[in-house]
C-alpha positions as CSV (number, residue, x, y, z in Angstrom):
1,M,83.4,92.5,118.1
2,S,82.3,93.1,114.5
3,C,84.7,92.2,111.8
4,Q,84.4,92.9,108.0
5,G,83.2,90.4,105.5
6,K,82.5,86.7,105.8
7,D,83.6,85.4,109.3
8,S,83.2,81.6,109.2
9,W,83.6,78.8,106.6
10,P,81.8,75.6,107.7
11,E,81.8,74.3,104.1
12,L,85.6,73.9,104.4
13,V,85.6,71.2,107.0
14,G,87.0,68.1,105.2
15,V,89.0,70.2,102.7
16,R,92.8,70.2,102.4
17,G,94.3,73.0,104.6
18,E,96.0,74.8,101.8
19,E,92.9,74.9,99.7
20,A,90.8,76.1,102.7
21,A,93.3,78.9,103.4
22,A,93.3,80.0,99.8
23,T,89.4,80.0,99.7
24,I,89.2,82.0,102.9
25,E,91.6,84.7,101.7
26,Q,89.8,84.9,98.4
27,E,86.4,85.2,100.0
28,N,87.5,87.7,102.6
29,P,90.6,89.7,101.5
30,T,90.8,91.5,104.9
31,V,92.1,88.3,106.6
32,S,95.1,86.0,106.5
33,A,94.6,82.3,107.0
34,V,97.0,80.4,109.3
35,I,97.2,76.6,109.0
36,L,97.7,74.9,112.4
37,L,97.8,71.3,113.5
38,D,94.7,70.6,115.5
39,G,95.5,70.7,119.2
40,T,98.3,73.3,118.9
41,I,98.2,75.7,121.8
42,V,97.6,79.3,120.7
43,N,97.0,82.6,122.4
44,A,93.4,83.7,123.0
45,L,93.9,87.2,121.4
46,F,91.0,87.9,119.0
47,L,92.0,89.5,115.7
48,C,89.7,90.5,112.9
49,N,92.4,89.9,110.3
50,R,93.2,86.2,111.2
51,V,91.5,82.9,110.5
52,R,93.0,79.7,112.0
53,V,92.6,76.6,109.8
54,R,93.0,73.6,112.1
55,V,94.1,70.5,110.3
56,N,94.8,66.9,111.2
57,T,98.0,65.0,110.5
58,S,96.8,64.4,106.9
59,G,96.4,68.1,106.3
60,I,92.6,68.1,106.3
61,C,90.6,70.9,107.9
62,V,88.9,69.4,111.0
63,R,87.2,72.4,112.6
64,V,85.1,75.3,111.2
65,P,87.5,78.1,110.3
66,R,86.4,81.4,111.9
67,I,87.8,84.9,112.2
68,G,89.6,85.4,115.5
């Protein structure tokens, strides 16, 4: 599936989740960033307007955020 705009943000691993979410939404206004605790079970539905920001218990992004 082809989505509009930037689709992954490897440079945000290690950044606070709130900062990562704001950067994602600024760099690709077609998406909404959702902050989740890493390990949270989610559905497998792929959406071009969603980016999941997975954070650890300290609120730091621990995986590359991607559209989906």
